[in-house]
ROKOLVEX-394223 format. One line per field, with one value per residue (C-alpha): x, y, z. Coordinates in steps of 0.05 Angstrom, whole numbers, plus 5000, padded with zeros to 4 digits. Each point is the difference from the previous one (the first is absolute). Example, Ala and Ser with C-alpha at 12.3 -4.5 7.8 and 13.67 -1.06 7.14 Angstrom:
<pts>
px = [5246,5027]
py = [4910,5069]
pz = [5156,4987]
</pts>
This chain:
<pts>
px = [4743,5020,4956,4995,4998,4991,5042,5015,4950,5006,5067,4990,5040,4988,5009,5019,4978,5056,5008,5005,5065,5008,5038,5035,5028,5054,5029,5068,5059,5064,4999,4954,4927,4968,4940,4992,4955,4972,4963,4989,5020,4963,5023,4956,5028,5046,4955,5014,5062,5011,5029,5034,5028,5024,5020,5072,4991,5068,4984,4924,5005,4968,5045,4998,4941,5012,4958,4988,4993,4933,4945,4936,4950,5017,4966,5026,4971,5012,5004,4971,5068,5002,5053,4991,5001,4983,4958,5022,4959,5011,4969,5058,4964,4931,5004,5029,4942,4948,5031,5009,4930,4970,5041,4985,4926,4997,5048,4983,4993,5072,5022,4993,4963,5068,5028,4939,5007,5074,4985,4946,5050,5050,4949,4979,5072,5014,4938,5025,5070,4967,4963,5063,5044,4951,4993,5075,5028,4943,4971,4931,4949,4998,4927,4980,5045,4969,4930,5020,5034,4950,4955,5058,5035,4936,4990,5071,4987,4936,5035,5054,4949,4950,5038,4944,5014,4987,5058,4952,4975,5069,4985,5050,4989,5070,4984,4975,5059,5051,4965,5017,5075,5033,5038,5075,4998,5070,4999,5075,5057,5069,5058,5073,5051,5072,5062,5031,5038,5064,4959,4959,4934,4940,4977,4928,4985,4926,4989,4925,4939,4932,4936,4970,5058,4983,4927,5020,5039,5069,5057,5066,5034,4954,5008,5075,5000,4959,5050,5059,4968,4990,5074,5020,4956,5026,5072,4989,4967,5056,5051,4968,4991,5075,5020,4954]
py = [4505,5055,5061,5026,5075,5036,5061,5046,4971,4925,4990,4952,4987,4948,5025,4950,4999,5032,4933,4960,4975,5000,4941,5008,4938,5000,5064,5021,4980,5016,4953,4953,5003,4993,5016,5070,5024,5070,5026,5059,5007,5047,5028,5046,5070,4989,4977,4951,4974,4952,4931,4961,4930,4947,4927,4985,4952,4969,4979,5003,5044,5067,5061,5055,5048,5068,5055,5072,5061,5014,5040,5023,4969,4946,4947,4945,4983,4958,5044,4981,4972,4953,5039,5011,5074,5046,5063,5047,5057,5056,5064,5046,5049,5014,4953,4945,5007,4997,4937,4966,5015,4975,4936,4984,5010,4956,4946,4999,4923,4990,5019,4967,5035,5012,5031,5045,5025,5015,5035,5043,5019,5020,5042,5034,5016,5029,5044,5029,5009,5037,5048,5016,5008,5045,5044,5003,5005,5032,5044,4971,5018,4943,5005,4999,4940,4962,5013,4975,4937,4985,4952,4960,4994,4975,4949,4973,4993,4962,4953,4988,4982,4960,4973,5022,5019,5074,5023,5029,5047,5032,5064,5056,5067,5008,5065,5032,4973,5026,5067,5012,5002,5068,5013,5015,4984,4988,4951,4992,5032,4999,4993,4990,4975,5023,4983,5067,4988,4964,4949,4985,5017,5005,5071,5007,5052,5009,5021,4992,4994,4970,5038,4968,5029,5068,4991,4985,5065,4969,5035,4977,5026,4962,4935,5011,5008,4936,4961,5029,4976,4930,4995,5028,4949,4942,5020,5008,4932,4969,5032,4972,4931,4997,5025,4952]
pz = [4822,4951,4993,4928,4989,4933,4989,4941,4951,4990,5035,5057,5063,5054,5071,5054,5072,5041,5037,4935,4969,4924,4971,4932,4967,4946,5030,4972,5044,4962,4941,5039,5020,5068,5044,5029,5056,5007,5061,5047,5072,5047,5066,5041,5004,4940,4944,4944,4965,4943,5010,4944,5005,4951,5002,4982,4941,5013,5071,5004,5062,5013,4994,5051,4994,4970,5032,4980,5044,5032,4966,5036,4951,4949,4957,4956,4931,4938,4939,4932,4978,5060,5039,5074,5018,5058,5009,5055,5030,5049,5028,4983,4954,4972,4940,5044,5049,4944,4971,5067,5024,4934,5000,5073,4990,4938,5025,5074,5002,4979,5070,5068,5058,5034,4937,4991,5071,4988,4933,5034,5054,4947,4962,5065,5017,4931,5003,5066,4971,4941,5046,5040,4938,4964,5061,5014,4929,4962,5056,4987,5052,5051,5018,4926,4988,5058,4972,4931,5026,5055,4961,4970,5068,5033,4943,5009,5075,4986,4951,5052,5053,4959,4941,4953,4927,5006,4957,4948,5055,5009,4964,4997,4965,4973,4964,5064,5040,4951,4996,5073,4984,5006,4936,5006,5075,5028,5058,5010,5038,4969,5048,4980,5049,4994,5040,5017,5065,5015,5039,4937,5033,4953,4993,4973,4948,4986,4927,4994,5045,4984,4987,5062,5041,4971,5017,5071,5004,4993,4964,4972,5063,5049,4962,4998,5076,5007,4958,5040,5065,4971,4983,5068,5036,4958,5010,5075,5006,4959,5047,5062,4969,4986,5070,5038]
</pts>
């Protein structure tokens, strides 16, 4: 059964259950018309992808399915004009998180228990990736990050275990999280590799070190020595692999 949702004033779209197949008759097929089928396919650990299939009007046989790439969260709907379309959601940035959490909370019944468990696992993974990325690339204080993400992480774990609709309880203080970022923090090393010998060996030239390296007492010279050792070890290992 379709689930109607009102959005943007009086514009209406009909969401389908993720296990439901939409059938469209009189679908364009070159200069002919045919029947088309739209659906979603879900695979744990990968997410959802769209599936499109038509009947060849000349033979009456089904054509091969056309499938999209996977997306972590997806839903299929019929727009006001009758066209079948898809909504995709992710946890990649703050706005994406807000939209995904809101959609999942309001449209929880579209998904199967297995899909909800998989989505909760994805959300949990992305929250952990966020914490690590903000600590590594923005120099945000790890302990403070853990405190700010703690409630959301625990809620995702509970959804994963129980299958309950607790998405509206995933609360993240984005302003406080972003305020932890150290402005103009440089997390990267810059290393160029040049062939300068007759044997065409890669010689590393360190041109920049990260702020975290500096905080740890490293200098351009110590990082250069580290890169030299890496090349020496790799070349030595390569030499012995060839000789054995």
